[in-house]
DSSP file (Angstrom, degrees, kcal/mol; ACC not computed):
  #  RESIDUE AA STRUCTURE BP1 BP2  ACC     N-H-->O    O-->H-N    N-H-->O    O-->H-N    TCO  KAPPA ALPHA  PHI   PSI    X-CA   Y-CA   Z-CA
    1    1 A M              0   0    0      0, 0.0     2,-0.2     0, 0.0     0, 0.0   0.000 360.0 360.0 360.0 143.2   -9.6   -1.7   -5.3
    2    2 A S        -     0   0    0      1,-0.1     3,-0.0     2,-0.0     0, 0.0  -0.617 360.0-117.7 -90.6 152.9   -8.5   -4.7   -3.1
    3    3 A T     >  -     0   0    0     -2,-0.2     4,-2.6     1,-0.1     3,-0.4  -0.574  28.5-108.6 -90.9 159.9  -10.5   -7.8   -2.7
    4    4 A P  H  > S+     0   0    0      0, 0.0     4,-2.9     0, 0.0     5,-0.2   0.882 122.2  53.0 -50.3 -38.6  -11.9   -8.8    0.8
    5    5 A T  H  > S+     0   0    0      1,-0.2     4,-1.8     2,-0.2     5,-0.1   0.898 108.5  48.6 -69.9 -35.1   -9.4  -11.6    0.9
    6    6 A E  H  > S+     0   0    0     -3,-0.4     4,-2.0     2,-0.2    -1,-0.2   0.904 112.4  49.9 -56.2 -47.0   -6.5   -9.1    0.2
    7    7 A L  H  X S+     0   0    0     -4,-2.6     4,-2.2     1,-0.2    -2,-0.2   0.916 110.8  47.7 -63.0 -45.7   -7.8   -6.9    2.9
    8    8 A R  H  X S+     0   0    0     -4,-2.9     4,-2.3     1,-0.2    -1,-0.2   0.858 109.7  53.6 -58.1 -37.7   -8.1   -9.6    5.4
    9    9 A A  H  X S+     0   0    0     -4,-1.8     4,-1.7    -5,-0.2    -1,-0.2   0.895 109.2  48.2 -71.2 -36.7   -4.6  -10.8    4.6
   10   10 A R  H  X S+     0   0    0     -4,-2.0     4,-2.2     2,-0.2     5,-0.2   0.906 110.1  53.0 -62.0 -42.5   -3.2   -7.2    5.2
   11   11 A A  H  X S+     0   0    0     -4,-2.2     4,-2.3     1,-0.2    -2,-0.2   0.905 108.5  49.3 -64.2 -44.6   -5.1   -7.1    8.5
   12   12 A A  H  X S+     0   0    0     -4,-2.3     4,-1.7     2,-0.2    -1,-0.2   0.848 108.1  54.3 -67.0 -33.5   -3.5  -10.4    9.6
   13   13 A E  H  X S+     0   0    0     -4,-1.7     4,-0.6     2,-0.2    -2,-0.2   0.885 111.2  44.9 -62.8 -42.8   -0.1   -9.1    8.7
   14   14 A L  H >< S+     0   0    0     -4,-2.2     3,-0.8     1,-0.2    -2,-0.2   0.888 112.7  50.4 -72.4 -34.6   -0.5   -6.0   10.8
   15   15 A E  H >< S+     0   0    0     -4,-2.3     3,-1.7     1,-0.2    -1,-0.2   0.880 102.9  61.0 -71.3 -34.7   -2.0   -8.0   13.7
   16   16 A S  H 3< S+     0   0    0     -4,-1.7    -1,-0.2     1,-0.3    -2,-0.2   0.729  97.7  59.5 -63.3 -20.6    1.1  -10.4   13.5
   17   17 A R  T << S+     0   0    0     -3,-0.8     2,-0.5    -4,-0.6    -1,-0.3   0.454  91.6  93.9 -85.9  -2.3    3.5   -7.4   14.3
   18   18 A V    <   -     0   0    0     -3,-1.7     3,-0.1    -4,-0.1     5,-0.1  -0.815  59.7-158.7-107.8 132.4    1.6   -6.8   17.6
   19   19 A R        -     0   0    0     -2,-0.5    -2,-0.0     1,-0.2    -3,-0.0  -0.466  43.3 -74.4 -91.6 169.3    2.7   -8.3   21.0
   20   20 A P  S    S-     0   0    0      0, 0.0    -1,-0.2     0, 0.0     0, 0.0  -0.307  79.6 -37.3 -64.1 158.7    0.4   -8.7   23.8
   21   21 A Q  S    S+     0   0    0     -3,-0.1     2,-0.1     2,-0.1     3,-0.0  -0.087 101.7  68.1 -52.5 153.0   -0.7   -5.6   25.7
   22   22 A P  S    S-     0   0    0      0, 0.0     2,-0.2     0, 0.0    -3,-0.1   0.460  80.2-155.1 -74.7 140.2    0.4   -3.0   26.8
   23   23 A W        -     0   0    0     -2,-0.1     2,-0.1     1,-0.1    -2,-0.1  -0.556   9.2-125.1 -85.7 146.5    0.6   -1.8   23.2
   24   24 A T     >  -     0   0    0     -2,-0.2     4,-2.4     1,-0.1     5,-0.2  -0.316  36.2-101.4 -73.5 171.2    3.0    0.9   21.9
   25   25 A D  H  > S+     0   0    0      2,-0.2     4,-2.1     1,-0.2     5,-0.1   0.891 125.5  51.1 -60.3 -38.9    1.5    3.7   20.0
   26   26 A D  H  > S+     0   0    0      2,-0.2     4,-2.9     1,-0.2     5,-0.2   0.934 110.9  48.5 -62.8 -55.7    2.6    2.1   16.7
   27   27 A E  H  > S+     0   0    0      2,-0.2     4,-2.3     1,-0.2    -1,-0.2   0.893 109.0  52.5 -61.9 -36.1    1.0   -1.2   17.7
   28   28 A R  H  X S+     0   0    0     -4,-2.4     4,-2.9     2,-0.2    -1,-0.2   0.940 110.3  48.8 -49.6 -52.2   -2.2    0.6   18.7
   29   29 A M  H  X S+     0   0    0     -4,-2.1     4,-2.4     1,-0.2    -2,-0.2   0.864 109.7  51.6 -67.0 -35.2   -2.3    2.2   15.2
   30   30 A W  H  X S+     0   0    0     -4,-2.9     4,-2.4     2,-0.2    -1,-0.2   0.936 110.6  48.6 -68.8 -40.8   -1.7   -1.2   13.5
   31   31 A M  H  X S+     0   0    0     -4,-2.3     4,-2.8     2,-0.2    -2,-0.2   0.891 112.7  47.7 -66.1 -41.9   -4.6   -2.8   15.4
   32   32 A E  H  X S+     0   0    0     -4,-2.9     4,-2.1     1,-0.2    -1,-0.2   0.930 113.6  47.7 -68.1 -40.0   -6.9    0.1   14.5
   33   33 A K  H  X S+     0   0    0     -4,-2.4     4,-2.6     2,-0.2    -2,-0.2   0.908 110.9  51.3 -66.2 -39.7   -5.9   -0.1   10.9
   34   34 A A  H  X S+     0   0    0     -4,-2.4     4,-3.2     2,-0.2     5,-0.3   0.976 110.5  50.1 -54.1 -58.2   -6.4   -4.0   10.9
   35   35 A A  H  X S+     0   0    0     -4,-2.8     4,-2.4     1,-0.2    -2,-0.2   0.898 110.5  48.8 -49.3 -45.1   -9.9   -3.4   12.3
   36   36 A T  H  X S+     0   0    0     -4,-2.1     4,-2.3     2,-0.2    -1,-0.2   0.933 111.6  49.2 -56.4 -52.1  -10.6   -0.9    9.6
   37   37 A L  H  X S+     0   0    0     -4,-2.6     4,-2.1     1,-0.2    -1,-0.2   0.927 111.5  49.4 -59.1 -45.0   -9.4   -3.3    6.8
   38   38 A R  H  X S+     0   0    0     -4,-3.2     4,-2.6     2,-0.2    -1,-0.2   0.937 110.2  49.9 -62.3 -46.6  -11.5   -6.1    8.3
   39   39 A A  H  X S+     0   0    0     -4,-2.4     4,-2.3    -5,-0.3    -1,-0.2   0.883 112.0  50.4 -58.2 -41.7  -14.6   -3.8    8.4
   40   40 A E  H  X S+     0   0    0     -4,-2.3     4,-2.5     2,-0.2    -1,-0.2   0.821 109.7  49.6 -61.1 -38.4  -13.9   -2.9    4.7
   41   41 A A  H  X S+     0   0    0     -4,-2.1     4,-1.7    -5,-0.2    -2,-0.2   0.880 109.8  50.7 -67.9 -44.5  -13.6   -6.4    3.8
   42   42 A D  H  X S+     0   0    0     -4,-2.6     4,-2.4     2,-0.2    -2,-0.2   0.900 108.7  51.5 -55.8 -49.1  -16.8   -7.2    5.5
   43   43 A H  H  X S+     0   0    0     -4,-2.3     4,-2.4     1,-0.2    -2,-0.2   0.916 108.3  51.7 -57.3 -47.5  -18.7   -4.4    3.8
   44   44 A L  H  X S+     0   0    0     -4,-2.5     4,-2.1     1,-0.2    -1,-0.2   0.866 107.0  52.2 -64.7 -29.2  -17.5   -5.5    0.5
   45   45 A D  H  X S+     0   0    0     -4,-1.7     4,-3.0     2,-0.2    -2,-0.2   0.907 109.3  51.2 -61.7 -43.1  -18.6   -9.0    1.1
   46   46 A E  H  X S+     0   0    0     -4,-2.4     4,-2.1     2,-0.2    -2,-0.2   0.910 109.8  49.1 -59.3 -45.1  -22.1   -7.6    2.0
   47   47 A I  H  X S+     0   0    0     -4,-2.4     4,-2.0     2,-0.2    -2,-0.2   0.914 112.7  48.7 -66.5 -42.0  -22.3   -5.6   -1.2
   48   48 A E  H  X S+     0   0    0     -4,-2.1     4,-2.9     2,-0.2    -2,-0.2   0.948 110.5  49.7 -54.5 -52.2  -21.3   -8.7   -3.2
   49   49 A A  H  X S+     0   0    0     -4,-3.0     4,-2.1     1,-0.2    -1,-0.2   0.868 111.6  50.4 -56.0 -43.4  -23.9  -10.9   -1.4
   50   50 A A  H  X S+     0   0    0     -4,-2.1     4,-1.4     2,-0.2    -1,-0.2   0.860 109.4  49.8 -61.3 -41.9  -26.5   -8.2   -2.2
   51   51 A R  H  X S+     0   0    0     -4,-2.0     4,-1.8     1,-0.2     3,-0.3   0.946 111.6  48.6 -64.8 -46.9  -25.6   -8.1   -5.8
   52   52 A E  H  X S+     0   0    0     -4,-2.9     4,-0.7     1,-0.2    -2,-0.2   0.895 108.3  52.0 -66.5 -31.6  -25.8  -11.8   -6.2
   53   53 A S  H  < S+     0   0    0     -4,-2.1    -1,-0.2     1,-0.2    -2,-0.2   0.794 111.8  48.4 -74.8 -22.1  -29.2  -12.1   -4.5
   54   54 A T  H  < S+     0   0    0     -4,-1.4    -1,-0.2    -3,-0.3    -2,-0.2   0.753 105.1  57.8 -88.6 -18.7  -30.7   -9.4   -6.8
   55   55 A E  H  <        0   0    0     -4,-1.8    -1,-0.2     1,-0.2    -2,-0.2   0.587 360.0 360.0 -76.4  -8.7  -29.2  -11.1   -9.9
   56   56 A Q     <        0   0    0     -4,-0.7    -1,-0.2    -3,-0.2    -2,-0.1   0.417 360.0 360.0 -87.0 360.0  -31.2  -14.4   -9.1
């Protein structure tokens, strides 16, 4: 499993490939994948925060 930091780095890498709109199909796919990776990173952060709050 990747860490939130790794997921965000991968998202940034994908976003760096994309030029300003209009996007090609590949660019649109990269942006969708980047958004998915960021959402997964946010979700993992939320899980970790919840775990930390229950441990205290």
